C-alpha positions in Angstrom: -0.6 -1.9 -26.2 2.7 -3.7 -27.6 4.8 -4.8 -24.7 8.5 -5.5 -25.4 9.7 -8.9 -24.8 11.7 -9.5 -21.6 15.0 -10.7 -20.9 16.0 -14.0 -20.1 17.0 -14.3 -16.5 19.2 -16.6 -14.1 17.9 -16.3 -10.3 19.7 -17.8 -7.3 18.2 -18.0 -3.4 20.7 -18.9 -1.2 19.9 -19.2 2.6 21.8 -17.1 4.6 22.4 -16.8 8.5 19.7 -15.2 10.5 19.5 -11.7 10.7 17.3 -9.0 12.5 17.4 -5.6 10.4 16.3 -5.9 6.6 16.7 -2.2 6.2 20.3 -2.9 7.6 20.8 -4.6 4.0 19.1 -1.7 2.2 21.4 1.0 4.2 24.3 -0.9 3.2 23.6 -1.5 -0.4 23.0 2.4 -0.9 26.1 3.4 1.3 27.8 0.9 -1.5 26.4 2.8 -4.5 22.8 1.3 -5.0 20.3 4.0 -6.2 18.1 5.0 -3.2 15.3 5.8 -5.4 15.6 2.1 -6.9 14.9 0.7 -3.2 12.1 -1.6 -3.1 10.2 -3.1 -0.1 7.3 -5.0 1.2 7.7 -5.6 5.2 5.4 -6.1 8.2 6.5 -6.6 11.7 10.1 -7.3 10.7 9.7 -9.9 7.8 9.1 -9.6 4.1 11.4 -8.8 1.2 13.3 -5.8 0.4 15.6 -5.4 -2.9 17.1 -3.2 -4.9 18.7 -2.7 -8.6 17.1 -3.1 -12.0 17.3 -6.7 -13.8 14.0 -6.1 -15.7 11.1 -3.7 -16.0 8.0 -2.8 -17.9 5.8 0.3 -17.7 2.2 -0.6 -18.9 -0.9 2.1 -19.6 -4.4 2.4 -19.8 -7.3 0.0 -19.3 -4.9 -3.1 -20.1 -2.2 -2.0 -18.0 -2.6 -5.2 -15.5 -3.3 -7.6 -18.7 0.0 -6.3 -20.5 2.1 -6.3 -17.4 0.9 -9.7 -16.6 1.4 -11.2 -20.2 4.9 -9.9 -20.0 5.8 -11.3 -16.7 4.6 -14.6 -17.7 6.9 -14.6 -20.7 9.9 -13.6 -18.5 9.1 -16.6 -15.8 8.7 -19.1 -18.8 12.2 -18.1 -20.1 14.1 -17.9 -16.6 16.4 -20.4 -15.3 15.8 -20.6 -11.5 17.6 -22.3 -8.3 15.7 -21.6 -5.0 16.9 -23.7 -1.9 14.4 -21.8 0.1 11.0 -22.5 -1.4 9.2 -19.7 0.5 6.7 -16.9 -0.3 9.4 -14.2 -1.6 12.0 -16.1 -2.5 13.2 -17.1 -6.4 11.9 -15.0 -8.8 9.7 -12.3 -8.1 8.7 -8.6 -9.5 7.4 -5.6 -7.7 4.5 -3.8 -8.8 2.4 -0.7 -8.8 -0.4 0.6 -10.9 -2.4 4.1 -11.1 -5.7 4.3 -9.8 -6.9 5.3 -13.3 -6.5 3.8 -16.6 -6.5 7.8 -17.7 -3.6 8.5 -15.6 -0.2 9.1 -17.2 1.4 7.1 -14.4 0.5 3.5 -15.8 1.8 0.7 -14.0 5.2 -0.9 -13.5 6.5 -4.3 -12.8 10.0 -4.2 -11.6 12.4 -7.4 -11.2 15.3 -6.3 -8.9 18.9 -7.6 -8.8 19.3 -8.5 -5.3 16.5 -9.2 -2.9 16.6 -9.9 0.5 14.3 -11.9 2.7 12.8 -13.2 5.9 10.0 -15.2 6.8 9.3 -17.4 9.8 12.7 -17.5 10.9 14.3 -18.3 7.7 16.7 -15.5 6.0 17.8 -15.7 2.4 19.5 -13.5 -0.6 18.3 -14.0 -4.0 20.4 -12.3 -7.1 19.1 -12.2 -10.4 20.9 -11.5 -13.7 20.7 -11.9 -17.5 22.0 -14.9 -18.6 25.5 -14.8 -19.2 26.4 -12.7 -16.3 27.5 -13.3 -13.2 27.5 -11.5 -9.8 28.2 -13.4 -6.6 25.4 -13.5 -4.0 26.4 -12.0 -0.7 26.3 -14.4 2.0 26.7 -12.4 5.3 24.6 -9.4 6.2 26.3 -6.0 5.7 26.6 -3.9 8.5 25.3 -0.4 8.3 27.0 2.7 8.9 26.6 3.6 12.8 25.0 7.2 11.8 22.7 5.0 9.2 19.4 5.0 11.5 19.8 8.6 12.6 21.2 10.6 9.7 20.6 13.8 9.5 17.3 14.9 7.9 16.6 18.1 5.6 14.1 20.4 6.9 10.8 19.8 5.6 7.8 22.0 4.8 4.5 21.1 3.9 2.3 23.1 1.4 -1.0 22.9 -0.1 -1.6 20.6 -3.0 -4.1 20.7 -5.9 -6.9 21.8 -3.5 -5.9 23.9 -0.6 -7.2 22.5 2.9 -9.7 25.4 3.6 -11.7 24.4 0.2 -11.9 20.7 1.1 -15.2 21.1 2.6 -16.4 22.8 -0.2 -15.7 19.6 -2.5 -17.2 17.2 0.0 -20.4 19.4 0.3 -20.5 18.8 -3.5 -20.3 15.3 -3.5 -22.8 15.2 -0.5 -24.9 17.0 -3.1 -24.4 14.4 -5.8 -25.2 11.4 -3.6 -28.6 12.9 -2.2 -29.3 13.7 -5.9 -29.0 9.8 -6.1 -26.5 9.7 -8.6 -24.0 7.4 -6.6 -24.4 5.8 -3.0 -20.9 6.4 -1.7 -17.7 8.1 -3.5 -14.2 8.3 -2.0 -12.4 11.6 -2.5 -8.9 12.3 -1.9 -6.4 15.1 -1.5 -2.6 16.0 -1.8 -0.2 17.8 0.1 3.6 18.6 -1.3 6.3 18.2 1.3 9.4 20.0 0.0 12.9 19.6 1.8 15.6 22.0 2.5 18.0 19.1 0.9 17.1 15.8 -1.3 14.7 13.8 0.7 16.0 10.2 2.0 13.7 7.5 0.6 15.5 4.8 2.8 15.0 7.2 5.8 11.6 7.2 5.2 11.0 3.5 5.1 12.9 2.9 8.2 10.8 5.4 10.0 7.8 4.1 8.8 8.7 0.5 9.4 9.6 1.0 13.2 6.6 3.3 13.8 3.7 1.4 12.0 4.9 -2.0 12.2 1.3 -3.9 11.7 1.2 -2.5 8.2 2.8 -3.1 5.2 5.7 -0.9 4.3 6.1 -0.7 0.8 8.5 1.1 -2.0 8.1 0.8 -5.7 9.1 3.2 -8.3 9.4 5.9 -6.2 6.1 5.3 -4.2 6.6 4.8 -0.5 4.1 4.0 2.6 2.7 1.9 5.1 -0.7 0.4 4.3 -3.0 -1.1 6.5 -4.8 -2.5 3.4 -4.4 -5.7 2.1 -6.1 -5.7 -1.2 -5.6 -9.4 -1.9 -2.8 -12.4 -0.9 -2.6 -15.5 -2.7 -0.4 -17.8 -0.7 -0.5 -21.6 -0.3 -3.8 -22.2 -2.1 -5.8 -19.6 0.0 -7.1 -16.2 -1.2 -7.6 -13.3 1.5 -8.4 -9.7 1.5 -8.6 -7.3 4.2 -11.3 -4.5 4.0 -10.8 -1.1 5.4 -13.2 1.4 5.7 -14.4 3.9 8.5 -11.7 5.9 10.3 -11.5 7.8 13.8 -8.4 9.6 15.0 -6.8 7.9 17.9 -6.4 9.2 21.4 -2.6 9.5 22.5 -4.0 8.0 25.9 -5.4 4.7 26.9 -9.2 4.7 26.4 -11.0 3.2 29.8 -12.9 0.1 29.5 -16.1 1.7 31.0 -17.1 4.8 28.9 -20.7 5.8 30.7 -20.7 8.2 33.5 -21.3 7.3 36.7 -22.6 9.5 39.4 -20.4 8.5 42.2 -17.4 8.4 40.1 -15.7 12.1 39.4 -14.5 12.7 36.9 -16.4 11.2 34.2 -14.6 8.5 32.0 -13.7 10.0 28.8 -15.6 8.2 25.7 -13.7 5.7 23.6 -13.4 6.4 20.4 -13.8 2.4 19.0 -17.4 2.6 20.3 -18.1 5.6 17.9 -16.8 3.4 15.1 -18.8 0.0 16.1 -22.1 2.3 16.5 -22.1 4.9 14.2 -24.4 4.7 11.1 -22.1 6.3 8.9 -19.3 4.7 9.4 -20.9 1.1 9.4 -22.4 2.0 6.0 -19.3 3.1 4.3 -17.7 0.1 5.8 -20.5 -2.3 4.4 -20.0 -0.9 0.9 -16.7 -1.6 0.5 -17.0 -5.2 2.2 -19.7 -5.9 -0.4 -17.6 -4.6 -3.2 -14.5 -6.8 -2.1 -17.0 -9.6 -1.8 -18.5 -9.5 -5.2 -15.5 -8.9 -7.3 -13.7 -12.2 -5.5 -16.9 -14.1 -6.2 -16.1 -15.2 -9.7 -12.7 -16.1 -8.9 -13.5 -18.1 -5.6 -15.2 -21.0 -4.1 -16.3 -21.2 -0.3 -16.1 -17.5 0.2 -15.9 -16.3 3.8 -17.6 -13.1 4.7 -17.9 -12.0 8.7 -21.0 -10.7 9.6 -19.3 -8.1 11.9 -15.9 -5.7 11.4 -13.4 -5.3 13.9 -11.7 -2.6 15.1 -7.9 -2.5 13.8 -5.6 -0.5 16.1 -3.1 1.8 14.4 -0.6 4.3 16.1 -2.8 7.4 14.6 -6.3 6.1 13.8 -8.7 3.3 14.4 -10.3 1.4 11.3 -13.3 -0.9 11.0 -11.8 -3.9 9.2 -13.3 -7.3 7.8 -11.0 -10.2 6.8 -12.7 -12.0 3.5 -11.0 -15.1 2.6 -11.7 -18.5 0.0 -10.4 -20.8 -2.3 -9.1 -19.9 -5.9 -10.9 -21.4 -8.3 -9.8 -20.6 -11.8 -6.0 -20.4 -11.7 -5.9 -16.8 -11.4 -2.6 -15.1 -10.2 -2.4 -12.7 -7.5 -1.9 -9.9 -9.9 -4.9 -11.0 -11.8 -7.0 -11.0 -8.6 -5.7 -7.6 -7.7 -7.1 -6.3 -11.3 -10.3 -7.8 -10.4 -10.9 -6.0 -7.2 -9.8 -2.8 -8.3 -10.9 -0.2 -7.5 -12.7 -1.7 -4.7 -15.6 0.7 -2.9 -12.8 1.6 -0.1 -11.1 3.8 -2.7 -13.5 4.4 -5.3 -17.0 4.3 -4.4 -20.4 2.9 -5.2 -21.1 1.8 -7.8 -17.5 2.1 -9.0 -17.8 3.4 -12.3 -20.4 6.3 -11.6 -18.0 6.9 -8.4 -14.9 6.8 -10.8 -16.2 9.7 -13.0 -17.5 11.5 -10.1 -14.0 11.6 -8.8 -12.3 12.6 -12.1 -14.7 15.5 -12.1 -14.4 17.0 -8.7 -11.6 15.7 -7.0 -9.2 18.0 -9.2 -6.3 16.1 -9.4 -4.5 13.0 -10.9 -4.1 10.6 -8.0 -1.2 8.9 -10.0 -0.7 5.5 -8.1 -2.4 6.7 -4.8 -4.9 4.2 -4.2 -4.1 1.7 -7.1 -2.4 -1.9 -6.2 1.0 -2.0 -4.9 2.8 -5.2 -4.0 4.6 -8.3 -5.4 4.0 -11.6 -7.7 6.5 -14.5 -7.8 6.9 -17.2 -10.5 4.0 -19.2 -9.5 1.7 -16.3 -9.5 1.5 -15.9 -5.9 2.0 -12.7 -3.9 0.7 -9.7 -1.7 -1.3 -6.9 -3.2 -2.0 -3.7 -0.8 -3.8 -0.6 -1.6 -1.3 2.3 -1.6 -2.5 4.5 1.1 -0.6 6.2 3.8 2.0 7.1 1.1 3.7 9.4 -0.9 5.1 9.8 -4.5 8.8 11.1 -4.4 10.0 13.8 -7.0 12.3 12.1 -9.7 15.1 14.3 -7.8 14.0 13.3 -4.5 13.8 17.2 -3.8 10.1 16.8 -3.0 7.1 14.1 -2.1 3.5 14.5 -2.8 1.4 13.2 -0.1 -1.9 11.9 -0.4 -5.0 11.1 1.8 -8.7 10.4 1.4 -11.9 9.2 3.0 -15.3 7.9 1.9 -17.9 10.2 1.5 -21.9 9.0 2.0 -25.1 10.9 2.5 -24.3 11.3 6.4 -20.9 12.9 5.9 -19.9 15.9 7.5 -17.5 18.2 5.4 -15.4 19.5 8.2 -15.0 15.8 10.0 -13.9 14.7 6.6 -11.1 17.3 6.6 -9.6 16.2 10.1 -10.1 12.5 8.9 -7.4 13.4 6.1 -5.3 15.1 8.3 -5.3 12.3 10.5 -4.3 10.1 7.8 -1.5 12.2 6.8 -0.1 12.0 10.4 2.1 8.5 9.2 3.9 10.2 6.2 4.3 13.5 8.3 6.1 11.4 10.8 8.3 9.5 8.5 9.4 12.9 7.0 9.6 14.5 10.2 7.4 17.5 8.8 
């Protein structure tokens, strides 16, 4: 596809006094007239980057959506003038991006270069302004003060309704997938369903981000092109000459009360101890099989681009407010000069969001899932002028309608021969909890 040549940009990053609340800047910018639908975010545990405005943007489609976006980005970087007194990941020139799960999706892919970026890392804070050559907008030097009601603004009433496939029919879809697996067509397939959240008034993207960041601090709270969520899964990070990827597969709902360290009943103890769901994860054959598929797919995809690839033998349990996940962190040294965006393209789709073999699983998804995922389960994150960056998988998320009147929420799970259809429906409900909390639905 033909991509329009990017503009020439001037970039200035200045250090500012330390501040606590990244989203306070966003709320103040929206109060001053910034479009809330254009807010961008990549924040974890109070650190990261938020942004607003558009200095440049490109949308790409089809199987070449990653390559076309990377070509556009390389041209923009080569023509830009950058002054960066910070030199931290996320300072200087950067673009936020999100890409559709399927090359056939009309949603395509987007790289968006904001007008203003606010960042925080390791106790240092900065503001970056990005503008076309010839224009001049002074960089803010002090953190704005949001209105007192910004954190607790009144939210419209939200109702949830069935998406493409009603919840009561979801086990039927799972049974169809299990039949195809047992017939030998595919080893594993990841299927997702959608739910629509409708508001009595316009929904608030910044408020959703705030609630996600407050409750799910250990995840990456993201916003790109109306896609908003809190993903626990780092598809790939390229920083400081090191490639890292976090693989999640295998999920169980988390009990709200603390689990005991001893889980076996004892005849002299009454009542018997409750079962710890974490033990289910680390001992259940279905969960371990699903996780092993996902780890293998990521390791195989990274191998051509890395040396000294480190793949742990055993997963660990990642604890989130609503669920536990089996997780494995893979790392290596980049071998061929690949950018973070190119690595994300090489890794997508992993077995964690597609299946094994991926080409067969993708065809089965298109056949029986019954919906266009859009950018759900696709790469989302950012890339800087050096090609470094973070790319997660767009999970625990929703896509705002263009007028913010509704939001399409997504959740899925990995299906193998041993899967239980009713349990898979319950797993999607557990994974929807994050966005339901964010919407107060």
